[in-house]
ZASEKE-967532 format. One record per residue (C-alpha): x, y, z. Coordinates in steps of 0.5 Angstrom, whole numbers. Each point is the difference from the previous one (the first is absolute). Layout:
! residues N
<r><xx>X</xx><yy>Y</yy><zz>Z</zz></r>
...
***
This chain:
! residues 314
<r><xx>303</xx><yy>-86</yy><zz>31</zz></r>
<r><xx>-6</xx><yy>3</yy><zz>4</zz></r>
<r><xx>0</xx><yy>7</yy><zz>-3</zz></r>
<r><xx>2</xx><yy>2</yy><zz>-7</zz></r>
<r><xx>1</xx><yy>8</yy><zz>0</zz></r>
<r><xx>-3</xx><yy>3</yy><zz>-6</zz></r>
<r><xx>3</xx><yy>7</yy><zz>2</zz></r>
<r><xx>4</xx><yy>4</yy><zz>-4</zz></r>
<r><xx>7</xx><yy>3</yy><zz>2</zz></r>
<r><xx>-1</xx><yy>6</yy><zz>4</zz></r>
<r><xx>-7</xx><yy>-2</yy><zz>2</zz></r>
<r><xx>2</xx><yy>-2</yy><zz>7</zz></r>
<r><xx>3</xx><yy>-6</yy><zz>-1</zz></r>
<r><xx>6</xx><yy>0</yy><zz>5</zz></r>
<r><xx>-5</xx><yy>2</yy><zz>5</zz></r>
<r><xx>-4</xx><yy>-6</yy><zz>-2</zz></r>
<r><xx>6</xx><yy>-5</yy><zz>0</zz></r>
<r><xx>2</xx><yy>3</yy><zz>7</zz></r>
<r><xx>-8</xx><yy>-1</yy><zz>2</zz></r>
<r><xx>1</xx><yy>-7</yy><zz>-2</zz></r>
<r><xx>6</xx><yy>-2</yy><zz>3</zz></r>
<r><xx>-3</xx><yy>3</yy><zz>7</zz></r>
<r><xx>-5</xx><yy>-5</yy><zz>-1</zz></r>
<r><xx>5</xx><yy>-6</yy><zz>-1</zz></r>
<r><xx>0</xx><yy>0</yy><zz>-7</zz></r>
<r><xx>6</xx><yy>-1</yy><zz>-5</zz></r>
<r><xx>-1</xx><yy>5</yy><zz>-5</zz></r>
<r><xx>3</xx><yy>1</yy><zz>-7</zz></r>
<r><xx>2</xx><yy>7</yy><zz>-3</zz></r>
<r><xx>4</xx><yy>3</yy><zz>-5</zz></r>
<r><xx>5</xx><yy>1</yy><zz>6</zz></r>
<r><xx>0</xx><yy>-7</yy><zz>1</zz></r>
<r><xx>2</xx><yy>-1</yy><zz>-8</zz></r>
<r><xx>6</xx><yy>4</yy><zz>1</zz></r>
<r><xx>2</xx><yy>-3</yy><zz>7</zz></r>
<r><xx>-1</xx><yy>-7</yy><zz>-3</zz></r>
<r><xx>4</xx><yy>1</yy><zz>-6</zz></r>
<r><xx>6</xx><yy>3</yy><zz>4</zz></r>
<r><xx>0</xx><yy>-6</yy><zz>4</zz></r>
<r><xx>1</xx><yy>-4</yy><zz>-6</zz></r>
<r><xx>-7</xx><yy>-3</yy><zz>-1</zz></r>
<r><xx>-1</xx><yy>4</yy><zz>-6</zz></r>
<r><xx>-7</xx><yy>3</yy><zz>0</zz></r>
<r><xx>1</xx><yy>6</yy><zz>-4</zz></r>
<r><xx>3</xx><yy>-5</yy><zz>-6</zz></r>
<r><xx>-6</xx><yy>-4</yy><zz>1</zz></r>
<r><xx>-5</xx><yy>6</yy><zz>-1</zz></r>
<r><xx>4</xx><yy>1</yy><zz>-7</zz></r>
<r><xx>-2</xx><yy>-7</yy><zz>-2</zz></r>
<r><xx>-7</xx><yy>1</yy><zz>2</zz></r>
<r><xx>0</xx><yy>6</yy><zz>-4</zz></r>
<r><xx>2</xx><yy>-3</yy><zz>-6</zz></r>
<r><xx>-6</xx><yy>-5</yy><zz>0</zz></r>
<r><xx>-7</xx><yy>1</yy><zz>-2</zz></r>
<r><xx>-5</xx><yy>1</yy><zz>6</zz></r>
<r><xx>-3</xx><yy>-7</yy><zz>2</zz></r>
<r><xx>6</xx><yy>-4</yy><zz>-3</zz></r>
<r><xx>1</xx><yy>-6</yy><zz>4</zz></r>
<r><xx>7</xx><yy>1</yy><zz>0</zz></r>
<r><xx>-1</xx><yy>7</yy><zz>3</zz></r>
<r><xx>-6</xx><yy>-2</yy><zz>5</zz></r>
<r><xx>6</xx><yy>-6</yy><zz>2</zz></r>
<r><xx>5</xx><yy>6</yy><zz>2</zz></r>
<r><xx>-5</xx><yy>4</yy><zz>3</zz></r>
<r><xx>-2</xx><yy>-6</yy><zz>5</zz></r>
<r><xx>7</xx><yy>-1</yy><zz>1</zz></r>
<r><xx>2</xx><yy>7</yy><zz>2</zz></r>
<r><xx>-6</xx><yy>1</yy><zz>4</zz></r>
<r><xx>-1</xx><yy>-7</yy><zz>4</zz></r>
<r><xx>1</xx><yy>1</yy><zz>7</zz></r>
<r><xx>-2</xx><yy>7</yy><zz>1</zz></r>
<r><xx>-7</xx><yy>2</yy><zz>3</zz></r>
<r><xx>-1</xx><yy>6</yy><zz>-4</zz></r>
<r><xx>3</xx><yy>4</yy><zz>-6</zz></r>
<r><xx>-1</xx><yy>8</yy><zz>-1</zz></r>
<r><xx>3</xx><yy>5</yy><zz>-4</zz></r>
<r><xx>3</xx><yy>0</yy><zz>-8</zz></r>
<r><xx>1</xx><yy>-5</yy><zz>-3</zz></r>
<r><xx>-4</xx><yy>-5</yy><zz>4</zz></r>
<r><xx>-6</xx><yy>5</yy><zz>0</zz></r>
<r><xx>-1</xx><yy>0</yy><zz>-8</zz></r>
<r><xx>0</xx><yy>-8</yy><zz>-1</zz></r>
<r><xx>-6</xx><yy>0</yy><zz>6</zz></r>
<r><xx>-4</xx><yy>-4</yy><zz>-5</zz></r>
<r><xx>5</xx><yy>-5</yy><zz>-1</zz></r>
<r><xx>1</xx><yy>-1</yy><zz>7</zz></r>
<r><xx>-7</xx><yy>-1</yy><zz>1</zz></r>
<r><xx>0</xx><yy>-6</yy><zz>-4</zz></r>
<r><xx>6</xx><yy>-3</yy><zz>3</zz></r>
<r><xx>-2</xx><yy>2</yy><zz>7</zz></r>
<r><xx>-8</xx><yy>-1</yy><zz>0</zz></r>
<r><xx>-1</xx><yy>0</yy><zz>7</zz></r>
<r><xx>4</xx><yy>7</yy><zz>1</zz></r>
<r><xx>-4</xx><yy>7</yy><zz>1</zz></r>
<r><xx>1</xx><yy>6</yy><zz>-4</zz></r>
<r><xx>2</xx><yy>7</yy><zz>3</zz></r>
<r><xx>0</xx><yy>6</yy><zz>-3</zz></r>
<r><xx>2</xx><yy>7</yy><zz>3</zz></r>
<r><xx>-3</xx><yy>6</yy><zz>-4</zz></r>
<r><xx>3</xx><yy>7</yy><zz>0</zz></r>
<r><xx>-2</xx><yy>6</yy><zz>-4</zz></r>
<r><xx>3</xx><yy>0</yy><zz>-7</zz></r>
<r><xx>3</xx><yy>7</yy><zz>0</zz></r>
<r><xx>4</xx><yy>-1</yy><zz>7</zz></r>
<r><xx>2</xx><yy>-7</yy><zz>-3</zz></r>
<r><xx>3</xx><yy>3</yy><zz>-6</zz></r>
<r><xx>4</xx><yy>5</yy><zz>3</zz></r>
<r><xx>3</xx><yy>-5</yy><zz>5</zz></r>
<r><xx>2</xx><yy>-5</yy><zz>-5</zz></r>
<r><xx>3</xx><yy>5</yy><zz>-4</zz></r>
<r><xx>4</xx><yy>3</yy><zz>6</zz></r>
<r><xx>2</xx><yy>-7</yy><zz>2</zz></r>
<r><xx>0</xx><yy>-7</yy><zz>-3</zz></r>
<r><xx>1</xx><yy>3</yy><zz>-8</zz></r>
<r><xx>6</xx><yy>4</yy><zz>2</zz></r>
<r><xx>5</xx><yy>-5</yy><zz>-2</zz></r>
<r><xx>-4</xx><yy>-2</yy><zz>-6</zz></r>
<r><xx>0</xx><yy>7</yy><zz>-2</zz></r>
<r><xx>8</xx><yy>1</yy><zz>2</zz></r>
<r><xx>2</xx><yy>-6</yy><zz>-4</zz></r>
<r><xx>-3</xx><yy>3</yy><zz>-7</zz></r>
<r><xx>6</xx><yy>5</yy><zz>1</zz></r>
<r><xx>5</xx><yy>-1</yy><zz>-6</zz></r>
<r><xx>6</xx><yy>0</yy><zz>5</zz></r>
<r><xx>-4</xx><yy>-5</yy><zz>5</zz></r>
<r><xx>-2</xx><yy>-4</yy><zz>-6</zz></r>
<r><xx>8</xx><yy>-1</yy><zz>-2</zz></r>
<r><xx>1</xx><yy>-2</yy><zz>8</zz></r>
<r><xx>-6</xx><yy>-5</yy><zz>-1</zz></r>
<r><xx>3</xx><yy>-3</yy><zz>-6</zz></r>
<r><xx>6</xx><yy>-2</yy><zz>5</zz></r>
<r><xx>-5</xx><yy>-3</yy><zz>5</zz></r>
<r><xx>-3</xx><yy>-4</yy><zz>-6</zz></r>
<r><xx>7</xx><yy>-4</yy><zz>0</zz></r>
<r><xx>0</xx><yy>-1</yy><zz>7</zz></r>
<r><xx>-7</xx><yy>-3</yy><zz>0</zz></r>
<r><xx>3</xx><yy>-5</yy><zz>-4</zz></r>
<r><xx>6</xx><yy>-1</yy><zz>4</zz></r>
<r><xx>-2</xx><yy>-5</yy><zz>6</zz></r>
<r><xx>5</xx><yy>4</yy><zz>4</zz></r>
<r><xx>-1</xx><yy>3</yy><zz>8</zz></r>
<r><xx>-7</xx><yy>-2</yy><zz>0</zz></r>
<r><xx>-2</xx><yy>3</yy><zz>-7</zz></r>
<r><xx>1</xx><yy>7</yy><zz>2</zz></r>
<r><xx>-4</xx><yy>2</yy><zz>-6</zz></r>
<r><xx>-6</xx><yy>1</yy><zz>5</zz></r>
<r><xx>2</xx><yy>7</yy><zz>0</zz></r>
<r><xx>-2</xx><yy>1</yy><zz>-7</zz></r>
<r><xx>-6</xx><yy>-5</yy><zz>0</zz></r>
<r><xx>-3</xx><yy>4</yy><zz>6</zz></r>
<r><xx>0</xx><yy>6</yy><zz>-5</zz></r>
<r><xx>-2</xx><yy>-5</yy><zz>-6</zz></r>
<r><xx>-6</xx><yy>-4</yy><zz>3</zz></r>
<r><xx>-4</xx><yy>-3</yy><zz>-6</zz></r>
<r><xx>-6</xx><yy>5</yy><zz>-1</zz></r>
<r><xx>-4</xx><yy>-7</yy><zz>-2</zz></r>
<r><xx>-1</xx><yy>-1</yy><zz>7</zz></r>
<r><xx>2</xx><yy>6</yy><zz>4</zz></r>
<r><xx>-4</xx><yy>5</yy><zz>-4</zz></r>
<r><xx>-5</xx><yy>-5</yy><zz>-4</zz></r>
<r><xx>-6</xx><yy>4</yy><zz>0</zz></r>
<r><xx>4</xx><yy>6</yy><zz>-2</zz></r>
<r><xx>3</xx><yy>-2</yy><zz>-7</zz></r>
<r><xx>-2</xx><yy>3</yy><zz>-7</zz></r>
<r><xx>-1</xx><yy>-4</yy><zz>-6</zz></r>
<r><xx>7</xx><yy>-2</yy><zz>-1</zz></r>
<r><xx>1</xx><yy>-2</yy><zz>7</zz></r>
<r><xx>4</xx><yy>6</yy><zz>3</zz></r>
<r><xx>-2</xx><yy>3</yy><zz>6</zz></r>
<r><xx>-4</xx><yy>7</yy><zz>-1</zz></r>
<r><xx>4</xx><yy>6</yy><zz>2</zz></r>
<r><xx>-3</xx><yy>2</yy><zz>7</zz></r>
<r><xx>4</xx><yy>6</yy><zz>0</zz></r>
<r><xx>-4</xx><yy>3</yy><zz>-6</zz></r>
<r><xx>-6</xx><yy>4</yy><zz>2</zz></r>
<r><xx>-3</xx><yy>-2</yy><zz>-7</zz></r>
<r><xx>-1</xx><yy>-7</yy><zz>3</zz></r>
<r><xx>-3</xx><yy>2</yy><zz>6</zz></r>
<r><xx>-7</xx><yy>-2</yy><zz>-2</zz></r>
<r><xx>2</xx><yy>-7</yy><zz>-3</zz></r>
<r><xx>4</xx><yy>-2</yy><zz>6</zz></r>
<r><xx>-6</xx><yy>2</yy><zz>4</zz></r>
<r><xx>-5</xx><yy>-4</yy><zz>-4</zz></r>
<r><xx>5</xx><yy>-6</yy><zz>0</zz></r>
<r><xx>1</xx><yy>1</yy><zz>8</zz></r>
<r><xx>-8</xx><yy>0</yy><zz>1</zz></r>
<r><xx>0</xx><yy>-6</yy><zz>-5</zz></r>
<r><xx>4</xx><yy>-4</yy><zz>4</zz></r>
<r><xx>-4</xx><yy>1</yy><zz>6</zz></r>
<r><xx>-6</xx><yy>-2</yy><zz>-3</zz></r>
<r><xx>4</xx><yy>-6</yy><zz>-3</zz></r>
<r><xx>1</xx><yy>-2</yy><zz>7</zz></r>
<r><xx>-7</xx><yy>1</yy><zz>2</zz></r>
<r><xx>-3</xx><yy>-4</yy><zz>-5</zz></r>
<r><xx>5</xx><yy>-6</yy><zz>0</zz></r>
<r><xx>-1</xx><yy>-1</yy><zz>7</zz></r>
<r><xx>-6</xx><yy>-4</yy><zz>2</zz></r>
<r><xx>-5</xx><yy>3</yy><zz>5</zz></r>
<r><xx>3</xx><yy>-1</yy><zz>7</zz></r>
<r><xx>7</xx><yy>-1</yy><zz>-2</zz></r>
<r><xx>2</xx><yy>7</yy><zz>-1</zz></r>
<r><xx>3</xx><yy>4</yy><zz>6</zz></r>
<r><xx>0</xx><yy>8</yy><zz>-2</zz></r>
<r><xx>4</xx><yy>4</yy><zz>5</zz></r>
<r><xx>0</xx><yy>8</yy><zz>0</zz></r>
<r><xx>3</xx><yy>5</yy><zz>4</zz></r>
<r><xx>0</xx><yy>1</yy><zz>6</zz></r>
<r><xx>-1</xx><yy>-7</yy><zz>0</zz></r>
<r><xx>-4</xx><yy>0</yy><zz>7</zz></r>
<r><xx>-3</xx><yy>-7</yy><zz>-2</zz></r>
<r><xx>6</xx><yy>-3</yy><zz>-3</zz></r>
<r><xx>2</xx><yy>-5</yy><zz>5</zz></r>
<r><xx>-7</xx><yy>-2</yy><zz>1</zz></r>
<r><xx>0</xx><yy>-2</yy><zz>-7</zz></r>
<r><xx>6</xx><yy>-4</yy><zz>0</zz></r>
<r><xx>1</xx><yy>-3</yy><zz>7</zz></r>
<r><xx>-5</xx><yy>-6</yy><zz>-2</zz></r>
<r><xx>5</xx><yy>-1</yy><zz>-6</zz></r>
<r><xx>6</xx><yy>-1</yy><zz>4</zz></r>
<r><xx>-4</xx><yy>-3</yy><zz>6</zz></r>
<r><xx>2</xx><yy>6</yy><zz>4</zz></r>
<r><xx>-4</xx><yy>3</yy><zz>6</zz></r>
<r><xx>0</xx><yy>7</yy><zz>-1</zz></r>
<r><xx>-3</xx><yy>6</yy><zz>3</zz></r>
<r><xx>0</xx><yy>7</yy><zz>0</zz></r>
<r><xx>7</xx><yy>1</yy><zz>4</zz></r>
<r><xx>3</xx><yy>-2</yy><zz>-7</zz></r>
<r><xx>2</xx><yy>6</yy><zz>-4</zz></r>
<r><xx>1</xx><yy>0</yy><zz>-7</zz></r>
<r><xx>7</xx><yy>1</yy><zz>-2</zz></r>
<r><xx>2</xx><yy>6</yy><zz>-5</zz></r>
<r><xx>7</xx><yy>-2</yy><zz>-2</zz></r>
<r><xx>4</xx><yy>1</yy><zz>-6</zz></r>
<r><xx>-1</xx><yy>7</yy><zz>-2</zz></r>
<r><xx>3</xx><yy>4</yy><zz>-6</zz></r>
<r><xx>6</xx><yy>3</yy><zz>4</zz></r>
<r><xx>2</xx><yy>-7</yy><zz>3</zz></r>
<r><xx>-1</xx><yy>-3</yy><zz>-7</zz></r>
<r><xx>4</xx><yy>5</yy><zz>-4</zz></r>
<r><xx>6</xx><yy>0</yy><zz>5</zz></r>
<r><xx>1</xx><yy>-8</yy><zz>-2</zz></r>
<r><xx>-2</xx><yy>2</yy><zz>-8</zz></r>
<r><xx>6</xx><yy>6</yy><zz>0</zz></r>
<r><xx>5</xx><yy>-6</yy><zz>2</zz></r>
<r><xx>-3</xx><yy>-5</yy><zz>-5</zz></r>
<r><xx>1</xx><yy>6</yy><zz>-5</zz></r>
<r><xx>7</xx><yy>2</yy><zz>2</zz></r>
<r><xx>2</xx><yy>-8</yy><zz>-1</zz></r>
<r><xx>-3</xx><yy>0</yy><zz>-7</zz></r>
<r><xx>6</xx><yy>4</yy><zz>-2</zz></r>
<r><xx>5</xx><yy>-1</yy><zz>6</zz></r>
<r><xx>0</xx><yy>-8</yy><zz>-2</zz></r>
<r><xx>2</xx><yy>0</yy><zz>-7</zz></r>
<r><xx>5</xx><yy>6</yy><zz>1</zz></r>
<r><xx>3</xx><yy>-4</yy><zz>5</zz></r>
<r><xx>0</xx><yy>-7</yy><zz>-4</zz></r>
<r><xx>3</xx><yy>4</yy><zz>-7</zz></r>
<r><xx>5</xx><yy>4</yy><zz>4</zz></r>
<r><xx>2</xx><yy>-6</yy><zz>4</zz></r>
<r><xx>1</xx><yy>-4</yy><zz>-7</zz></r>
<r><xx>3</xx><yy>5</yy><zz>-3</zz></r>
<r><xx>5</xx><yy>1</yy><zz>5</zz></r>
<r><xx>1</xx><yy>-8</yy><zz>1</zz></r>
<r><xx>2</xx><yy>0</yy><zz>-8</zz></r>
<r><xx>5</xx><yy>6</yy><zz>0</zz></r>
<r><xx>3</xx><yy>-3</yy><zz>6</zz></r>
<r><xx>1</xx><yy>-7</yy><zz>-2</zz></r>
<r><xx>5</xx><yy>1</yy><zz>-5</zz></r>
<r><xx>5</xx><yy>5</yy><zz>5</zz></r>
<r><xx>-2</xx><yy>-3</yy><zz>7</zz></r>
<r><xx>-4</xx><yy>-7</yy><zz>0</zz></r>
<r><xx>0</xx><yy>0</yy><zz>8</zz></r>
<r><xx>-3</xx><yy>7</yy><zz>0</zz></r>
<r><xx>-5</xx><yy>-2</yy><zz>-5</zz></r>
<r><xx>-3</xx><yy>-6</yy><zz>4</zz></r>
<r><xx>0</xx><yy>5</yy><zz>6</zz></r>
<r><xx>-5</xx><yy>5</yy><zz>-4</zz></r>
<r><xx>-4</xx><yy>-6</yy><zz>-3</zz></r>
<r><xx>-1</xx><yy>-3</yy><zz>8</zz></r>
<r><xx>-2</xx><yy>7</yy><zz>2</zz></r>
<r><xx>-5</xx><yy>1</yy><zz>-5</zz></r>
<r><xx>-3</xx><yy>-7</yy><zz>1</zz></r>
<r><xx>0</xx><yy>2</yy><zz>8</zz></r>
<r><xx>-3</xx><yy>7</yy><zz>-2</zz></r>
<r><xx>-6</xx><yy>-4</yy><zz>-4</zz></r>
<r><xx>-1</xx><yy>-4</yy><zz>6</zz></r>
<r><xx>0</xx><yy>6</yy><zz>5</zz></r>
<r><xx>-6</xx><yy>3</yy><zz>-5</zz></r>
<r><xx>-4</xx><yy>-7</yy><zz>1</zz></r>
<r><xx>1</xx><yy>0</yy><zz>7</zz></r>
<r><xx>-2</xx><yy>8</yy><zz>0</zz></r>
<r><xx>-6</xx><yy>-2</yy><zz>-4</zz></r>
<r><xx>-2</xx><yy>-5</yy><zz>5</zz></r>
<r><xx>0</xx><yy>5</yy><zz>6</zz></r>
<r><xx>-3</xx><yy>5</yy><zz>-4</zz></r>
<r><xx>-6</xx><yy>-4</yy><zz>-2</zz></r>
<r><xx>-1</xx><yy>-3</yy><zz>7</zz></r>
<r><xx>0</xx><yy>7</yy><zz>3</zz></r>
<r><xx>-7</xx><yy>1</yy><zz>-4</zz></r>
<r><xx>-5</xx><yy>-2</yy><zz>5</zz></r>
<r><xx>4</xx><yy>2</yy><zz>6</zz></r>
<r><xx>-6</xx><yy>4</yy><zz>3</zz></r>
<r><xx>-4</xx><yy>-6</yy><zz>-2</zz></r>
<r><xx>4</xx><yy>-4</yy><zz>5</zz></r>
<r><xx>-1</xx><yy>5</yy><zz>5</zz></r>
<r><xx>-7</xx><yy>0</yy><zz>-1</zz></r>
<r><xx>-1</xx><yy>-7</yy><zz>1</zz></r>
<r><xx>4</xx><yy>0</yy><zz>6</zz></r>
<r><xx>-6</xx><yy>5</yy><zz>3</zz></r>
<r><xx>-5</xx><yy>-6</yy><zz>1</zz></r>
<r><xx>-5</xx><yy>1</yy><zz>5</zz></r>
<r><xx>2</xx><yy>-3</yy><zz>7</zz></r>
<r><xx>-6</xx><yy>-4</yy><zz>1</zz></r>
<r><xx>2</xx><yy>-4</yy><zz>-7</zz></r>
***
């Protein structure tokens, strides 16, 4: 691990990931969590286990090390909120912090990554989540319950600085919480600046004109002014993917319940047709998993286009 990104979500983390990969590094991001889980590596479920353990618990440190070993950098939630533990595990790594104006950050977070959390609180969606909860416990089709897990990511790691005294996330949409959120946001930034030894922290701020210069030596990359900082993963792009996920939060449970009911009803009158319905439901779930893979792979498509436009003399 060469770089620990203490960069909060919606503060340019995908752009930083793109920059790291352009310099030849392998970077861990929330997108990586979902990709690895769909490929059967179980990252999402490992983060649930991490969330159940206290900070700096030996078992938790061991899980973090196993999860991130082999990567040159990590950015975005949930890794950003365990940066101090990662500094303990990888003492030779530098730490990066991307700064963003609080007001703009709050608007962006509310318009994008927190939408599934809010959507999952609706009564009808809660009922669907109960069905998904059953699927999480059934090792079928690669734990298709990932759809629900994406919306129920443990706040203990995903929103660690923004929990109330009961361990519940503060309501980002409540104007009455704005000042508290601002205070927590600024406190987190100070905690990074205070925890990282002088000379080990790389602070990146828009317009990122010198960002590559600061990061190049970390990855042994020879960069110059021709390397333009990538700006990717805007709100519109994020929301297109999230809209699909929120549809699946409802569609997957409805599909499972409808298929199960149809199978039970038909089992008495026509066992062969019941078996066909069962297979069709399973095939549909496999299709959902394949579709999620394509959806997550699509995030960052613009990144690859930017990476291909390297200066010709490199």
